[in-house]
Rosetta silent file (secondary structure, phi, psi, omega in degrees, C-alpha in Angstrom):
SEQUENCE: XXXXXXXXXXXXXXXXXXXXXXXXXXXXXXXXXXXXXXXXXXXXXXXXXXXXXXXXXXXXXXXXXXXXXXXXXXXXXXXXXXXXXXXXXXX
SCORE:     score description
SCORE:     0.000 S_00000001
   1 L     0.000  139.189  176.930   18.657   -4.646   -5.577 S_00000001
   2 L  -116.663  127.657  179.330   18.441   -6.430   -2.377 S_00000001
   3 L   -92.675  135.559 -176.206   19.214  -10.204   -2.274 S_00000001
   4 E  -119.825  165.307  178.862   16.865  -12.152   -0.003 S_00000001
   5 E    54.999   35.451  179.755   16.681  -15.568    1.532 S_00000001
   6 E   -81.001  161.035 -176.272   20.427  -15.835    1.441 S_00000001
   7 L   -79.553  128.734 -178.891   22.161  -18.477    3.596 S_00000001
   8 L   -72.696  -26.285 -178.048   23.270  -17.399    7.093 S_00000001
   9 L   -93.973  -36.166 -169.260   26.196  -19.982    7.018 S_00000001
  10 L  -142.417  132.978  169.152   27.669  -20.025    3.515 S_00000001
  11 L  -100.552  111.221 -159.137   27.771  -17.621    0.716 S_00000001
  12 L   -73.123  161.403  178.882   27.544  -19.893   -2.224 S_00000001
  13 H   -68.949  -38.922  176.590   29.723  -19.434   -5.385 S_00000001
  14 H   -56.796  -47.830  177.406   26.376  -19.088   -7.322 S_00000001
  15 H   -65.442  -34.131  174.734   25.287  -16.226   -5.308 S_00000001
  16 H   -63.947  -51.314  176.669   28.670  -14.560   -5.692 S_00000001
  17 H   -51.854  -52.090 -176.253   28.335  -15.049   -9.557 S_00000001
  18 H   -69.839  -25.212  172.045   24.896  -13.592   -9.638 S_00000001
  19 H   -75.732  -29.057  176.000   25.970  -10.519   -7.649 S_00000001
  20 H   -69.277  -47.346  174.283   28.964   -9.958   -9.778 S_00000001
  21 H   -55.452  -39.511  176.108   26.741  -10.163  -12.927 S_00000001
  22 H   -70.500  -41.574  177.874   24.343   -7.564  -11.497 S_00000001
  23 H   -65.097  -45.833  174.038   27.083   -5.217  -10.649 S_00000001
  24 H   -58.713  -24.323  177.545   28.754   -5.610  -14.025 S_00000001
  25 L   -94.342    9.519  176.209   25.411   -4.707  -15.654 S_00000001
  26 L    80.306   16.962  177.704   25.171   -1.482  -13.650 S_00000001
  27 L  -100.410  121.708 -179.561   22.731   -2.751  -11.033 S_00000001
  28 L   -74.126  129.256  179.927   23.502   -1.484   -7.599 S_00000001
  29 L  -118.123  125.720 -176.950   23.267   -4.398   -5.108 S_00000001
  30 L   -62.993  151.375  179.838   22.871   -3.567   -1.337 S_00000001
  31 L   -74.334  -33.688  174.655   25.674   -4.960    0.793 S_00000001
  32 L   -94.123  118.861  179.056   23.113   -6.237    3.233 S_00000001
  33 L   -99.730  176.693  176.949   20.821   -9.034    2.131 S_00000001
  34 E  -105.958  113.544 -176.884   17.906  -10.507    4.123 S_00000001
  35 E   -75.236  142.358  175.220   19.133  -13.835    5.390 S_00000001
  36 L   -63.622  102.847  177.145   16.799  -16.980    5.414 S_00000001
  37 L  -130.852  147.758  176.580   15.802  -17.138    9.145 S_00000001
  38 H   -58.422  -35.925 -176.716   12.910  -18.741   10.874 S_00000001
  39 H   -59.142  -39.659 -179.271   12.101  -15.435   12.637 S_00000001
  40 H   -68.046  -37.491  175.875   11.212  -13.861    9.334 S_00000001
  41 H   -67.793  -42.371 -178.645    8.917  -16.832    8.381 S_00000001
  42 H   -61.923  -20.343  177.865    7.409  -16.772   11.968 S_00000001
  43 H   -55.938  -34.608 -176.769    6.149  -13.155   11.426 S_00000001
  44 H   -74.062  -26.847 -179.622    3.451  -14.782    9.243 S_00000001
  45 H   -79.413  -44.874 -172.621    2.440  -17.320   12.020 S_00000001
  46 H  -102.668  -15.398  174.914    2.580  -14.880   14.945 S_00000001
  47 L    82.422 -178.545  172.983    2.106  -11.489   13.325 S_00000001
  48 L    84.457 -146.225  175.412    3.419   -8.168   14.578 S_00000001
  49 L  -120.220  177.479  179.556    7.123   -7.243   14.156 S_00000001
  50 H   -59.633  -36.637  175.015   10.306   -8.867   15.003 S_00000001
  51 H   -57.549  -28.411 -176.205   10.283   -6.943   18.360 S_00000001
  52 H   -83.991   -9.249 -171.982    6.927   -8.403   19.154 S_00000001
  53 L   -84.093  156.860 -172.372    8.152  -12.104   18.758 S_00000001
  54 L  -102.728  125.703 -176.410    9.090  -14.162   21.797 S_00000001
  55 L   -70.594  -17.919 -179.085   12.692  -15.466   21.654 S_00000001
  56 L   -80.142  -13.172  177.715   11.588  -18.573   23.523 S_00000001
  57 L  -100.426  -22.922 -167.431    9.279  -19.437   20.540 S_00000001
  58 L  -123.086  122.687 -178.594   11.483  -18.313   17.677 S_00000001
  59 L   -69.400  138.805  170.820   14.898  -19.623   16.853 S_00000001
  60 L    53.905   38.162 -173.636   17.771  -17.114   16.327 S_00000001
  61 H   -66.368  -37.442 -176.973   15.448  -13.983   16.826 S_00000001
  62 H   -58.895  -45.507 -177.056   18.482  -11.865   17.977 S_00000001
  63 H   -69.022  -37.068  177.797   20.313  -12.592   14.627 S_00000001
  64 H   -67.034  -38.749  176.296   17.184  -11.757   12.635 S_00000001
  65 H   -65.428  -43.734  178.675   16.839   -8.401   14.476 S_00000001
  66 H   -55.277  -45.442 -174.753   20.506   -7.701   13.821 S_00000001
  67 H   -67.712  -51.517  179.304   20.072   -8.471   10.014 S_00000001
  68 H   -57.782  -40.574  175.039   16.968   -6.296    9.893 S_00000001
  69 H   -70.971  -30.810  175.399   18.698   -3.377   11.633 S_00000001
  70 H   -63.768  -49.918 -175.752   21.657   -3.600    9.424 S_00000001
  71 H   -65.819  -45.302  179.727   19.524   -3.679    6.271 S_00000001
  72 H   -62.296  -39.269  178.529   17.347   -0.640    7.502 S_00000001
  73 H   -58.251  -52.498 -176.625   20.677    1.214    8.321 S_00000001
  74 H   -63.218  -39.795  175.676   21.947    0.677    4.830 S_00000001
  75 H   -66.490  -42.532  174.820   18.635    1.809    3.186 S_00000001
  76 H   -59.207  -42.718  172.263   18.483    4.815    5.299 S_00000001
  77 H   -55.455  -52.537 -178.053   22.043    5.689    4.389 S_00000001
  78 H   -61.539  -33.658  173.188   21.333    5.312    0.607 S_00000001
  79 H   -64.550  -46.952 -172.192   18.197    7.555    0.999 S_00000001
  80 H   -66.222  -45.446  179.010   20.176   10.276    2.785 S_00000001
  81 H   -57.355  -37.369  176.286   22.867   10.000    0.040 S_00000001
  82 H   -64.179  -41.140  179.999   20.306   10.355   -2.676 S_00000001
  83 H   -63.279  -46.905  178.162   18.698   13.336   -0.953 S_00000001
  84 H   -64.684  -20.944 -179.090   22.112   14.982   -0.690 S_00000001
  85 H   -84.199  -10.383  178.131   22.828   14.375   -4.288 S_00000001
  86 L   -75.990  111.265  174.194   19.592   16.363   -5.434 S_00000001
  87 L   -54.687  129.581  175.480   20.675   19.744   -6.564 S_00000001
  88 L    76.432    6.195 -178.583   18.833   22.572   -4.982 S_00000001
  89 L   -96.309  151.269  178.520   16.694   20.631   -2.725 S_00000001
  90 L  -140.079  148.818  171.581   16.618   21.491    1.041 S_00000001
  91 L  -135.827    0.000    0.000   14.639   19.921    3.830 S_00000001
């Protein structure tokens, strides 16, 4: 599970409670969520990727790129772990 549209400034008690309930019920929650940032919304206006956006036109673009990189890194790590856990599989 990935939490999206989370606050960049504050991690609310409600969000903490939801995350705890998910974990208590055996649902793995990624450590890195996708933060609510203008840059992610601006992708729909400007198109392309975060790297294509102009920092002069988009607020906090660097923070959005950091968030996306951290999220992608965590997903890649999870996929590699899952692959390593497969018995008899080689690549």
